[in-house]
TIPA-679730 format. One line per 5 residues: number of its first residue (from 1); their letters; for each residue y, z, x of C-alpha. Coordinates in steps of 0.02 Angstrom, whole numbers, plus 50000, padded with zeros to 5 digits. Layout:
# TIPA-679730
NUM = a = Y/Z/X; ... $
//
This chain:
# TIPA-679730
1 = xxxxx = 49614/48030/45504; 49706/47897/45591; 49708/47894/45800; 49894/47946/45763; 49888/48088/45675 $
6 = xxxxx = 49852/48260/45759; 49775/48406/45682; 49895/48563/45652; 49849/48721/45755; 49837/48870/45682 $
11 = xxxxx = 49937/48940/45836; 50021/48889/45994; 50138/48720/46045; 50159/48564/45927; 50073/48408/45957 $
16 = xxxxx = 50243/48331/46042; 50225/48478/46182; 50059/48453/46222; 50003/48270/46221; 50034/48173/46380 $
21 = xxxxx = 50010/47978/46424; 49850/47958/46505; 49819/47807/46619; 49638/47807/46624; 49531/47731/46775 $
26 = xxxxx = 49356/47803/46716; 49278/47654/46635; 49104/47689/46757; 49105/47845/46633; 49122/47793/46458 $
31 = xxxxx = 49240/47641/46387; 49344/47653/46231; 49279/47592/46086; 49361/47400/46055; 49444/47394/45872 $
36 = xxxxx = 49343/47234/45841; 49192/47332/45867; 49253/47485/45765; 49298/47364/45624; 49113/47274/45602 $
41 = xxxxx = 49038/47470/45618; 49147/47550/45466; 49051/47478/45329; 48888/47526/45378; 48942/47716/45358 $
46 = xxxxx = 48987/47706/45193; 48951/47543/45070; 48830/47472/45160; 48745/47648/45220; 48544/47615/45189 $
51 = xxxxx = 48403/47640/45291; 48362/47482/45387; 48191/47525/45375; 48202/47545/45170; 48137/47351/45136 $
56 = xxxxx = 48129/47375/44941; 48309/47376/44893; 48451/47280/44960; 48538/47414/45036; 48404/47431/45172 $
61 = xxxxx = 48379/47230/45176; 48581/47231/45212; 48548/47356/45354; 48390/47283/45430; 48458/47125/45428 $
66 = xxxxx = 48628/47182/45527; 48489/47278/45658; 48414/47126/45678; 48577/47008/45706; 48641/47161/45833 $
71 = xxxxx = 48482/47128/45913; 48496/46949/45957; 48672/46984/46021; 48598/47107/46142; 48455/46991/46185 $
76 = xxxxx = 48588/46830/46185; 48697/46949/46340; 48515/46944/46450; 48462/46793/46385; 48303/46875/46334 $
81 = xxxxx = 48216/46852/46159; 48272/46963/46006; 48110/47041/46008; 48109/47115/46184; 48227/47219/46153 $
86 = xxxxx = 48218/47399/46085; 48346/47496/46037; 48381/47688/46086; 48494/47821/46081; 48564/47760/46273 $
91 = xxxxx = 48506/47703/46467; 48447/47870/46486; 48334/47862/46357; 48295/47687/46386; 48252/47731/46573 $
96 = xxxxx = 48132/47885/46526; 48005/47778/46415; 48035/47628/46543; 47974/47736/46688; 47856/47862/46602 $
101 = xxxxx = 47782/47725/46478; 47750/47604/46626; 47666/47744/46719; 47559/47798/46582; 47507/47646/46519 $
106 = xxxxx = 47459/47565/46699; 47389/47721/46744; 47222/47624/46806; 47315/47507/46886; 47394/47646/47006 $
111 = xxxxx = 47511/47797/47034; 47643/47729/47146; 47804/47670/47098; 47948/47642/47213; 48151/47684/47190 $
116 = xxxxx = 48300/47695/47292; 48397/47832/47341; 48544/47793/47271; 48485/47789/47068; 48567/47865/46927 $
121 = xxxxx = 48509/48057/46904; 48410/47975/46742; 48296/47871/46866; 48263/48013/47011; 48223/48147/46892 $
126 = xxxxx = 48108/48048/46788; 48030/48026/46958; 48018/48204/47013; 47948/48224/46828; 47823/48081/46871 $
131 = xxxxx = 47776/48160/47021; 47714/48319/46917; 47592/48217/46831; 47502/48165/46999; 47608/48019/47028 $
136 = xxxxx = 47697/47973/47212; 47861/47900/47223; 47922/47807/47394; 48123/47831/47375; 48190/47682/47482 $
141 = xxxxx = 48361/47733/47595; 48515/47628/47583; 48647/47566/47713; 48837/47632/47723; 48862/47515/47606 $
146 = xxxxx = 48726/47561/47470; 48625/47396/47473; 48453/47445/47516; 48340/47316/47605; 48217/47180/47544 $
151 = xxxxx = 48106/47196/47705; 48094/47381/47669; 48050/47348/47479; 47892/47256/47549; 47862/47365/47664 $
156 = xxxxx = 47840/47506/47547; 47729/47404/47408; 47566/47441/47396; 47389/47389/47310; 47427/47526/47179 $
161 = xxxxx = 47607/47523/47157; 47642/47492/46969; 47836/47467/46975; 48007/47461/47086; 48154/47529/46991 $
166 = xxxxx = 48321/47481/47066; 48482/47487/46991; 48580/47324/46959; 48754/47408/47018; 48795/47585/47072 $
171 = xxxxx = 48884/47698/46950; 48987/47766/47089; 49033/47662/47230; 48992/47468/47130; 48873/47387/47257 $
176 = xxxxx = 48786/47257/47161; 48604/47237/47211; 48528/47061/47253; 48415/47094/47100; 48345/46902/47077 $
181 = xxxxx = 48284/46930/47283; 48188/47099/47225; 48123/47016/47063; 48048/46878/47194; 47980/47010/47297 $
186 = xxxxx = 47897/47114/47149; 47852/46972/47059; 47754/46890/47204; 47671/47065/47238; 47596/47091/47028 $
191 = xxxxx = 47738/47235/47005; 47849/47265/46862; 48030/47259/46897; 48139/47398/46797; 48302/47375/46820 $
196 = xxxxx = 48461/47494/46756; 48591/47392/46708; 48704/47504/46610; 48854/47463/46716; 48829/47285/46743 $
201 = xxxxx = 48792/47228/46573; 48948/47119/46517; 49018/47129/46689; 48889/47007/46772; 48788/46893/46726 $
206 = xxxxx = 48606/46946/46697; 48469/46819/46668; 48316/46932/46628; 48186/46769/46673; 48288/46700/46811 $
211 = xxxxx = 48293/46883/46906; 48120/46926/46860; 48147/47083/46770; 48012/47153/46664; 48129/47308/46615 $
216 = xxxxx = 48281/47348/46607; 48398/47478/46533; 48548/47466/46425; 48705/47561/46370; 48822/47521/46227 $
221 = xxxxx = 48961/47637/46273; 48998/47562/46450; 49062/47386/46358; 49170/47465/46235; 49034/47484/46127 $
226 = xxxxx = 48991/47659/46033; 48918/47833/46131; 48744/47864/46079; 48648/47692/46067; 48551/47574/46200 $
231 = xxxxx = 48426/47474/46222; 48255/47441/46316; 48222/47272/46379; 48031/47260/46357; 47964/47099/46419 $
236 = xxxxx = 47828/47012/46297; 47737/46874/46390; 47718/46801/46582; 47680/46967/46588; 47673/47059/46442 $
241 = xxxxx = 47726/47241/46499; 47620/47384/46424; 47703/47558/46387; 47654/47698/46327; 47770/47771/46184 $
246 = xxxxx = 47851/47952/46237; 47869/48031/46043; 47749/47979/45877; 47819/47967/45697; 47889/47804/45605 $
251 = xxxxx = 47820/47662/45709; 47993/47580/45735; 48046/47485/45865; 47879/47404/45887; 47816/47589/45889 $
256 = xxxxx = 47900/47631/46048; 48027/47714/45977; 47998/47789/45816; 48142/47867/45701; 48274/47791/45588 $
261 = xxxxx = 48379/47665/45674; 48565/47708/45705; 48626/47559/45599; 48807/47592/45625; 48790/47620/45827 $
266 = xxxxx = 48675/47468/45829; 48783/47343/45747; 48927/47417/45854; 48825/47393/46014; 48782/47184/45948 $
271 = xxxxx = 48972/47167/45917; 49008/47240/46103; 48893/47123/46151; 48963/46987/46089; 49138/47005/46138 $
276 = xxxxx = 49069/47033/46318; 48967/46865/46311; 49130/46762/46283; 49202/46867/46425; 49073/46812/46548 $
281 = xxxxx = 49023/46629/46460; 49193/46558/46398; 49297/46409/46477; 49474/46437/46482; 49565/46398/46309 $
286 = xxxxx = 49400/46389/46223; 49331/46561/46183; 49226/46550/46006; 49155/46701/45951; 48981/46662/45934 $
291 = xxxxx = 48942/46822/45809; 48771/46892/45767; 48737/46777/45621; 48730/46629/45731; 48567/46695/45800 $
296 = xxxxx = 48507/46768/45629; 48553/46640/45485; 48593/46703/45311; 48631/46899/45401; 48819/46948/45359 $
301 = xxxxx = 48957/46869/45440; 49053/46983/45575; 49200/47060/45439; 49373/47050/45532; 49349/46991/45720 $
306 = xxxxx = 49443/46890/45781; 49384/46731/45815; 49454/46711/45999; 49475/46856/46134; 49635/46835/46232 $
311 = xxxxx = 49602/46807/46396; 49405/46810/46401; 49384/46694/46530; 49473/46771/46662; 49447/46971/46609 $
316 = xxxxx = 49339/47004/46769; 49454/46917/46868; 49602/47010/46793; 49516/47170/46818; 49466/47117/47010 $
321 = xxxxx = 49646/47080/47050; 49705/47235/46964; 49565/47339/47071; 49622/47260/47238; 49824/47285/47203 $
326 = xxxxx = 49758/47449/47181; 49671/47474/47331; 49809/47388/47450; 49929/47519/47391; 49792/47663/47434 $
331 = xxxxx = 49734/47577/47606; 49932/47591/47653; 49935/47771/47667; 49817/47768/47807; 49642/47860/47854 $
336 = xxxxx = 49564/47823/47696; 49401/47710/47658; 49311/47593/47529; 49165/47640/47486; 49037/47498/47433 $
341 = xxxxx = 48997/47330/47457; 49172/47246/47432; 49082/47078/47436; 48951/47127/47295; 49046/47250/47211 $
346 = xxxxx = 49084/47280/46997; 49253/47214/46972; 49307/47374/46921; 49257/47485/47030; 49336/47569/47157 $
351 = xxxxx = 49277/47719/47275; 49383/47772/47394; 49352/47919/47544; 49534/48005/47549; 49517/48108/47722 $
356 = xxxxx = 49614/48241/47724; 49618/48295/47540; 49521/48365/47431; 49497/48248/47280; 49457/48392/47148 $
361 = xxxxx = 49636/48461/47196; 49717/48288/47178; 49656/48254/47018; 49671/48420/46939; 49880/48404/47015 $
366 = xxxxx = 49895/48238/46935; 49848/48260/46761; 49910/48101/46690; 49767/48007/46787; 49590/48007/46715 $
371 = xxxxx = 49466/47991/46849; 49304/48050/46912; 49248/48137/47091; 49103/48009/47092; 49002/47987/46963 $
376 = xxxxx = 49083/48093/46769; 48884/48190/46798; 48922/48231/46977; 49097/48304/46946; 49035/48448/46850 $
381 = xxxxx = 48958/48503/47013; 49030/48561/47175; 48883/48473/47281; 48945/48300/47336; 48857/48181/47241 $
386 = xxxxx = 48674/48115/47309; 48728/47942/47304; 48881/48004/47449; 48754/48086/47543; 48652/47940/47537 $
391 = xxxxx = 48775/47827/47605; 48803/47943/47745; 48958/48043/47715; 48952/48210/47751; 49003/48353/47639 $
396 = xxxxx = 49179/48367/47707; 49209/48168/47689; 49121/48177/47517; 49255/48309/47466; 49400/48182/47476 $
401 = xxxxx = 49309/48051/47344; 49375/47969/47222; 49314/47853/47063; 49448/47745/46994; 49373/47626/46882 $
406 = xxxxx = 49485/47490/46795; 49433/47424/46625; 49466/47279/46486; 49641/47369/46427; 49703/47420/46593 $
411 = xxxxx = 49889/47352/46637; 49974/47320/46798; 50091/47442/46753; 49971/47563/46729; 49900/47532/46914 $
416 = xxxxx = 50074/47527/46977; 50142/47698/46893; 49940/47772/46960; 49965/47701/47150; 50144/47792/47139 $
421 = xxxxx = 50088/47962/47071; 49935/47978/47204; 50020/47914/47336; 50169/48044/47315; 50009/48183/47273 $
426 = xxxxx = 49899/48128/47419; 50049/48142/47547; 50106/48313/47490; 49916/48372/47484; 49917/48312/47673 $
431 = xxxxx = 50082/48389/47715; 50008/48552/47653; 49826/48539/47757; 49875/48429/47899; 49684/48454/47973 $
436 = xxxxx = 49598/48273/47922; 49421/48236/47923; 49427/48085/48011; 49357/47912/47936; 49185/47877/47988 $
441 = xxxxx = 49165/47671/48079; 49101/47560/47946; 48932/47499/47972; 48809/47390/47884; 48655/47492/47977 $
446 = xxxxx = 48551/47606/47852; 48645/47749/47835; 48555/47936/47854; 48504/47953/47691; 48442/48126/47569 $
451 = xxxxx = 48288/48030/47548; 48191/47959/47701; 48113/47780/47703; 47942/47833/47622; 47958/48013/47531 $
456 = xx = 47869/48089/47385; 48008/48144/47265 $
//
C-alpha cells in the first residue's frame, strides 16, 4: 500500500474527511523513516531475505554482509571499531544489557553504581531492579538547567563503584551533559562509564575513545531509521568490558544478544547512520555518501541512495535556527520559560513551560500539531515527569510544559504556522483561566530533586 492510499472503511467518513495535515514536532519521540533508508531496507524483506547466520548459502552470506556493513556504519558514527557494536531491539534493551550485564559481570569488584535523577526511565527502572538484586544505587541531583555537577560525581564514586550511567542529552529538556569531562573522571577512578546516547546520536559529534565511554546505548528510530532496532557499544580493549548476557540461545552478537538478527532493520540503521554522519562531517558543497561498502569491501553497494544529501553541512544549524524562531514567537507571549541549558542543548529540542495554561488541553485543542508533554512515555500518565520534578518544577508549573522537537524535514512555514496556532490557543486559554502560576526565577543552583544527592532507589 502506498503512503498516499487509505484503506476503505466499512462504515464512517471518507479518508478525505478525516485526514488532516499534521505539523510534526515530536522528533524526540520518534522520527519518520528517511526515504533513502527505506529504499535500502526493502530488498531484505523479499529477494535478499536470508538469515545472517546461514553461512552455507548465498542468501545467508548476503544478509551477513549487509549486517556487517551496517555495523561498520554505526561504528563510524561514534568513532568505534565495528566489532564493538552489538545489535539489539533498541536503546531500552541496550540499557538493560549494559547496566545489568555490567553489575552482574563485575560482582566481585563491587555492587555500587551511580546515575542521575533525569535519566530515562529505562535507566532508572533498571537501577530499581538491580537494587532488588542487592546493588546500591546513588542518584545524583541536577541543577535548574538539568546539569549534573562533576564534583558531585567525584564525591559519589567509591572503591566499590562499578559503573556511572549518565545520558548524553536529555530527551525531555534537551540539556547536553559534559560527557568528555565525566569520562575523564570515571577513567581516573577505574569506573565503567555508560552513556545513553539515544537522543544525541547523529545530532552531536560522538567519539567513544576521546570521551572515555565504555558502554553506550543507541537507537535507530531517533535518527530517521526504523523502529525495533538499536545497538550497544561495548568496549573491547583499554579496558575490555565484561558483560554477563541476559539471554541464552543462538550465540549471535558475541553471545551477548542471541536470536535471529533483524536484517532489514539493521540495514536501515546503518544507512541512517551514514546519512547522519554526512550531516555532521561534510564540508559545505561536498557531501559524498561514504556508504557501508567503503568500510566493508566486497559487500553490496547502497541501492538507490543518493550520493549526496542536500544541505547536510547545515542541517544542525538549520534546525537550531528554526527552534530559535519558534522560541522567539512563544517567548513574546510572556510568562513562559524555556527549560534546559540554552547554551548546551540539542538543536531540535524546545521545552517550554507556559504558565497559566494546561499543556494537555492546549495540545488537544491544537490537533494539527503533534507534540508531547515532556517525554512521550510521560504523556500517558497524569503525573509530572520525573525530569521536570528534578529541575525544580512543582505540579502546577509542570502542567504547562510542552516539548516541541524539530527534525530534518521541519520547514520554516510549519514553524510559523505552529507558532500562530499555539499563540492563539494560549491567549484563549489564558483568558478562560486567568489565574497564572508565576514563572520561577532561573538559577543554575541545584534544584530540589525527587532524588537526593545520595539515595538508594
